[in-house]
LOGU-443034 format. One line per 2 residues: number of its first residue (from 1); their letters; for each residue x, y, z of N, C-alpha, C, CB. Coordinates in Angstrom, 1 decimal. Glycine has a CB too. Example, Ala and Ser with C-alpha at 12.3 -4.5 7.8 and 13.67 -1.06 7.14 Angstrom:
BEGIN
1 = as = 13.2,-5.7,7.8,12.3,-4.5,7.8,13.2,-3.3,7.8,11.3,-4.5,9.0; 12.8,-2.2,7.1,13.7,-1.1,7.1,12.9,0.0,7.9,14.1,-0.6,5.7
***
This chain:
BEGIN
1 = ms = 9.2,1.2,-7.7,10.1,0.1,-7.1,10.6,0.6,-5.7,11.3,-0.2,-8.0; 10.5,-0.3,-4.8,11.0,0.1,-3.5,12.5,0.2,-3.4,10.4,-0.9,-2.4
3 = tl = 13.0,0.9,-2.4,14.4,1.1,-2.2,14.8,0.4,-1.0,14.7,2.6,-2.2; 16.0,-0.2,-1.0,16.5,-0.8,0.2,16.9,0.3,1.2,17.7,-1.7,-0.1
5 = tn = 16.7,0.0,2.5,17.1,0.9,3.5,17.5,0.2,4.8,16.0,1.9,3.8; 18.4,0.8,5.6,18.6,0.3,6.9,18.5,1.4,8.0,20.0,-0.4,7.0
7 = qr = 17.9,2.5,7.5,17.6,3.7,8.4,16.5,3.4,9.3,17.4,4.9,7.6; 16.7,3.5,10.6,15.7,3.1,11.6,14.3,3.7,11.3,16.1,3.5,13.0
9 = de = 14.2,5.0,11.1,12.9,5.6,10.9,12.2,5.1,9.6,13.0,7.1,10.7; 12.9,4.8,8.6,12.4,4.2,7.3,11.9,2.8,7.5,13.4,4.3,6.2
11 = vr = 12.7,2.0,8.3,12.4,0.6,8.6,11.1,0.6,9.4,13.5,-0.1,9.3; 11.0,1.5,10.3,9.7,1.6,11.2,8.5,1.9,10.3,9.9,2.7,12.2
13 = ri = 8.7,2.8,9.3,7.6,3.2,8.4,7.2,2.0,7.6,7.9,4.4,7.5; 8.1,1.2,7.1,7.9,0.0,6.3,7.1,-1.0,7.2,9.2,-0.6,5.7
15 = at = 7.6,-1.2,8.4,7.0,-2.2,9.3,5.6,-1.9,9.7,7.9,-2.4,10.5; 5.3,-0.6,9.7,3.9,-0.2,10.0,3.0,-0.2,8.8,3.9,1.3,10.6
17 = fl = 3.6,0.2,7.6,2.9,0.3,6.4,2.4,-1.1,5.9,3.7,0.9,5.3; 3.2,-2.1,5.8,2.9,-3.4,5.2,1.6,-4.0,5.8,4.1,-4.3,5.3
19 = pq = 1.5,-4.2,7.1,0.3,-4.8,7.6,-0.9,-3.9,7.4,0.5,-5.1,9.1; -0.8,-2.6,7.5,-1.9,-1.7,7.3,-2.5,-1.8,5.9,-1.6,-0.3,7.7
21 = it = -1.6,-1.8,4.9,-2.0,-1.8,3.5,-2.6,-3.1,3.1,-0.8,-1.4,2.6; -2.1,-4.2,3.7,-2.6,-5.5,3.4,-4.0,-5.7,3.9,-1.7,-6.6,4.1
23 = ma = -4.3,-5.1,5.0,-5.7,-5.3,5.5,-6.7,-4.2,4.9,-5.6,-5.1,7.0; -6.2,-3.3,4.2,-7.1,-2.2,3.8,-8.0,-2.5,2.6,-6.2,-1.0,3.4
25 = ti = -7.6,-3.3,1.7,-8.3,-3.7,0.5,-8.4,-2.5,-0.4,-9.7,-4.3,0.8; -9.2,-1.5,0.0,-9.1,-0.2,-0.7,-8.5,0.8,0.4,-10.6,0.3,-1.2
27 = ak = -7.4,1.4,-0.1,-6.7,2.2,0.9,-6.5,3.7,0.4,-5.3,1.6,1.1; -6.5,4.5,1.4,-6.1,5.9,1.2,-4.7,6.1,1.9,-7.2,7.0,1.8
29 = ve = -3.7,6.4,1.0,-2.3,6.5,1.5,-1.9,7.9,1.4,-1.4,5.5,0.7; -1.4,8.4,2.5,-0.8,9.8,2.6,0.7,9.6,2.6,-1.3,10.6,3.8
31 = ll = 1.4,10.3,1.6,2.8,10.2,1.5,3.4,11.3,2.3,3.3,10.3,0.1; 4.7,11.2,2.6,5.4,12.2,3.4,5.4,13.6,2.7,6.9,11.8,3.6
33 = dg = 5.3,13.6,1.4,5.2,14.9,0.7,3.8,15.5,0.6,5.8,14.7,-0.7; 2.8,14.8,1.3,1.5,15.4,1.3,0.6,14.8,0.2,1.5,16.8,1.2
35 = qi = 1.1,14.1,-0.7,0.3,13.5,-1.8,-0.6,12.4,-1.2,1.2,12.9,-2.9; -1.9,12.3,-1.7,-2.8,11.3,-1.3,-3.1,10.4,-2.5,-4.1,12.0,-0.7
37 = iv = -3.1,9.1,-2.2,-3.4,8.1,-3.3,-4.5,7.2,-2.7,-2.1,7.3,-3.7; -5.6,7.0,-3.5,-6.6,6.1,-3.1,-6.7,5.1,-4.2,-8.0,6.9,-2.9
39 = gv = -6.7,3.8,-3.7,-6.8,2.7,-4.7,-7.0,1.4,-4.1,-5.6,2.7,-5.6; -7.4,0.4,-5.0,-7.5,-1.0,-4.6,-6.1,-1.6,-4.5,-8.4,-1.8,-5.7
41 = vr = -5.9,-2.3,-3.4,-4.6,-2.9,-3.2,-4.5,-4.1,-4.1,-4.4,-3.3,-1.7; -3.5,-4.1,-5.0,-3.3,-5.1,-6.0,-2.1,-6.0,-5.6,-3.1,-4.6,-7.3
43 = nv = -1.1,-5.5,-5.0,0.1,-6.3,-4.7,0.8,-5.6,-3.5,1.0,-6.3,-5.9; 1.4,-6.5,-2.7,2.2,-6.0,-1.5,3.5,-6.9,-1.5,1.4,-6.1,-0.1
45 = rg = 4.6,-6.2,-1.4,5.9,-6.9,-1.3,6.7,-6.3,-0.2,6.6,-6.9,-2.6; 7.4,-7.2,0.5,8.3,-6.7,1.5,9.3,-7.7,1.9,7.6,-6.2,2.8
47 = gn = 10.4,-7.3,2.5,11.4,-8.3,2.9,12.8,-7.6,3.2,11.7,-9.3,1.8; 13.8,-8.4,3.1,15.1,-7.9,3.4,16.2,-8.5,2.6,15.5,-8.1,4.9
49 = ri = 17.3,-7.9,2.6,18.4,-8.5,1.8,19.7,-8.1,2.6,18.5,-7.9,0.3; 20.7,-9.0,2.6,22.0,-8.8,3.2,23.0,-8.5,2.1,22.4,-10.0,4.1
51 = ed = 23.7,-7.3,2.3,24.7,-6.9,1.5,25.9,-6.4,2.4,24.3,-5.8,0.5; 27.1,-6.9,2.1,28.3,-6.5,2.9,28.0,-6.6,4.4,28.6,-5.0,2.5
53 = hr = 27.4,-7.7,4.8,27.2,-8.1,6.2,26.3,-7.1,6.9,28.5,-8.1,6.9; 25.5,-6.3,6.1,24.5,-5.4,6.7,23.1,-5.8,6.1,24.8,-3.9,6.3
55 = ty = 22.1,-5.7,6.9,20.7,-6.1,6.5,20.0,-4.8,6.1,20.0,-6.8,7.7; 19.4,-4.9,4.9,18.6,-3.8,4.4,17.2,-4.3,4.2,19.2,-3.3,3.0
57 = yy = 16.2,-3.4,4.3,14.8,-3.8,4.3,14.1,-3.0,3.2,14.1,-3.5,5.6; 13.0,-3.5,2.7,12.2,-2.9,1.7,10.7,-3.2,1.9,12.7,-3.2,0.2
59 = ge = 9.8,-2.4,1.4,8.4,-2.7,1.4,7.7,-1.8,0.4,7.8,-2.5,2.8; 6.8,-2.4,-0.3,6.0,-1.6,-1.3,4.6,-2.2,-1.5,6.8,-1.5,-2.6
61 = at = 3.7,-1.4,-2.0,2.4,-1.9,-2.4,2.0,-1.2,-3.7,1.4,-1.6,-1.3; 1.2,-1.9,-4.5,0.7,-1.4,-5.8,-0.8,-1.2,-5.6,1.1,-2.3,-7.0
63 = le = -1.2,0.0,-5.9,-2.7,0.3,-5.8,-3.1,0.6,-7.2,-2.9,1.5,-4.9; -4.4,0.3,-7.5,-5.0,0.7,-8.8,-6.1,1.7,-8.4,-5.7,-0.6,-9.5
65 = tl = -5.9,2.9,-9.0,-6.8,4.0,-8.7,-8.0,4.0,-9.5,-6.0,5.4,-9.0; -9.0,4.8,-9.2,-10.3,4.8,-9.9,-10.2,5.1,-11.4,-11.2,5.9,-9.3
67 = dg = -9.1,5.8,-11.8,-9.0,6.1,-13.2,-8.1,4.9,-13.9,-8.3,7.4,-13.4; -7.9,3.8,-13.2,-7.3,2.7,-13.8,-5.7,2.7,-13.8,-7.7,2.5,-15.1
69 = ks = -5.2,3.7,-13.1,-3.7,3.8,-13.1,-3.1,2.9,-12.0,-3.2,5.3,-12.8; -2.0,2.3,-12.3,-1.3,1.4,-11.3,-0.2,2.3,-10.7,-0.8,0.1,-12.0
71 = vt = -0.2,2.4,-9.3,0.7,3.2,-8.6,1.4,2.3,-7.6,0.0,4.4,-7.9; 2.8,2.3,-7.7,3.6,1.5,-6.7,4.1,2.5,-5.7,4.7,0.7,-7.4
73 = id = 3.9,2.2,-4.4,4.2,3.1,-3.4,5.4,2.4,-2.5,3.0,3.4,-2.5; 6.4,3.2,-2.4,7.6,2.7,-1.5,7.2,3.0,-0.1,8.9,3.5,-1.9
75 = gr = 7.2,2.0,0.8,6.9,2.1,2.2,7.7,3.1,2.9,7.0,0.8,2.8; 8.8,3.5,2.5,9.7,4.5,3.1,9.0,5.9,3.0,11.1,4.5,2.5
77 = ev = 8.1,6.1,2.0,7.6,7.4,1.7,6.2,7.6,2.3,7.5,7.6,0.3; 5.7,6.6,3.1,4.3,6.6,3.6,4.2,7.3,5.0,3.8,5.2,3.7
79 = ka = 3.3,8.2,5.1,3.0,8.9,6.4,1.9,8.2,7.1,2.7,10.4,6.2; 0.8,7.8,6.3,-0.3,7.2,7.0,-1.1,6.4,5.9,-1.3,8.3,7.6
81 = ve = -1.8,5.4,6.5,-2.7,4.5,5.7,-4.0,4.5,6.3,-2.1,3.1,5.5; -5.1,4.6,5.5,-6.4,4.5,6.1,-7.2,3.5,5.2,-7.1,5.9,6.1
83 = rv = -8.0,2.7,5.8,-8.9,1.7,5.1,-10.1,2.5,4.8,-9.2,0.5,6.0; -10.5,2.6,3.5,-11.6,3.3,3.0,-12.6,2.5,2.2,-11.2,4.5,2.2
85 = wd = -12.7,1.2,2.6,-13.5,0.3,1.9,-15.0,0.8,1.9,-13.5,-1.1,2.5; -15.5,1.1,3.0,-16.9,1.4,3.1,-17.3,2.7,2.3,-17.3,1.7,4.6
87 = eq = -16.4,3.6,2.3,-16.6,4.9,1.6,-16.4,4.8,0.1,-15.7,6.0,2.1; -15.6,3.8,-0.3,-15.1,3.8,-1.8,-15.6,2.6,-2.5,-13.7,3.9,-1.8
89 = kd = -16.1,1.6,-1.9,-16.4,0.3,-2.6,-17.4,0.5,-3.8,-17.0,-0.7,-1.7; -18.4,1.3,-3.6,-19.4,1.5,-4.7,-18.8,2.1,-5.9,-20.6,2.4,-4.2
91 = af = -17.9,3.1,-5.7,-17.3,3.8,-6.8,-16.3,2.9,-7.6,-16.5,5.0,-6.3; -15.6,2.0,-6.8,-14.6,1.1,-7.4,-15.4,0.0,-8.2,-13.7,0.6,-6.4
93 = ek = -16.5,-0.4,-7.6,-17.3,-1.5,-8.3,-17.9,-0.9,-9.6,-18.4,-2.0,-7.4; -18.4,0.3,-9.5,-19.0,1.0,-10.7,-18.0,1.1,-11.8,-19.6,2.3,-10.3
95 = ag = -16.7,1.4,-11.4,-15.6,1.5,-12.4,-15.1,0.2,-12.9,-14.5,2.3,-11.7; -15.7,-0.9,-12.4,-15.3,-2.2,-12.8,-14.0,-2.7,-12.3,-15.2,-2.2,-14.3
97 = li = -13.5,-2.1,-11.2,-12.2,-2.5,-10.6,-12.3,-3.6,-9.5,-11.5,-1.3,-10.0; -13.5,-3.7,-9.0,-13.8,-4.8,-8.0,-15.2,-5.3,-8.2,-13.6,-4.2,-6.5
99 = it = -15.4,-6.5,-7.7,-16.7,-7.1,-7.6,-17.0,-7.5,-6.2,-16.8,-8.3,-8.6; -18.1,-7.0,-5.7,-18.5,-7.4,-4.3,-19.5,-8.6,-4.4,-19.1,-6.2,-3.5
101 = vd = -19.4,-9.6,-3.6,-20.2,-10.7,-3.6,-20.8,-11.0,-2.2,-19.4,-12.0,-4.2; -22.1,-11.1,-2.1,-22.7,-11.5,-0.8,-22.7,-13.0,-0.8,-24.1,-10.9,-0.7
103 = lp = -22.0,-13.6,0.2,-22.0,-15.0,0.4,-23.1,-15.5,1.3,-20.6,-15.5,0.9; -23.7,-16.6,1.1,-24.7,-17.1,2.0,-24.0,-17.5,3.3,-25.5,-18.3,1.4
105 = e = -24.8,-17.4,4.4,-24.2,-17.7,5.7,-24.3,-19.2,6.0,-24.9,-17.0,6.8
***
């Protein structure tokens, strides 16, 4: 679950993370603590809430990893996002987590 924040550096990380993760489809996410998570993007949430006349922001994404685990990532904890579709699509399809379809032109 994501955490509300109004800290400038965390808001900046969330604002950078959300569009990157949305476009990734299969993403490699590096967290501030050095942990790497690779998975299919299943859900992205972000927004803000006002409490006591102050605005707080949040952002998170849920990835499904190759071993079928669902991992929710708080945008405040993200160092970098990389789109790894080309490198990972075959493995994720073999695992039954995605289906690729060639559409006629």
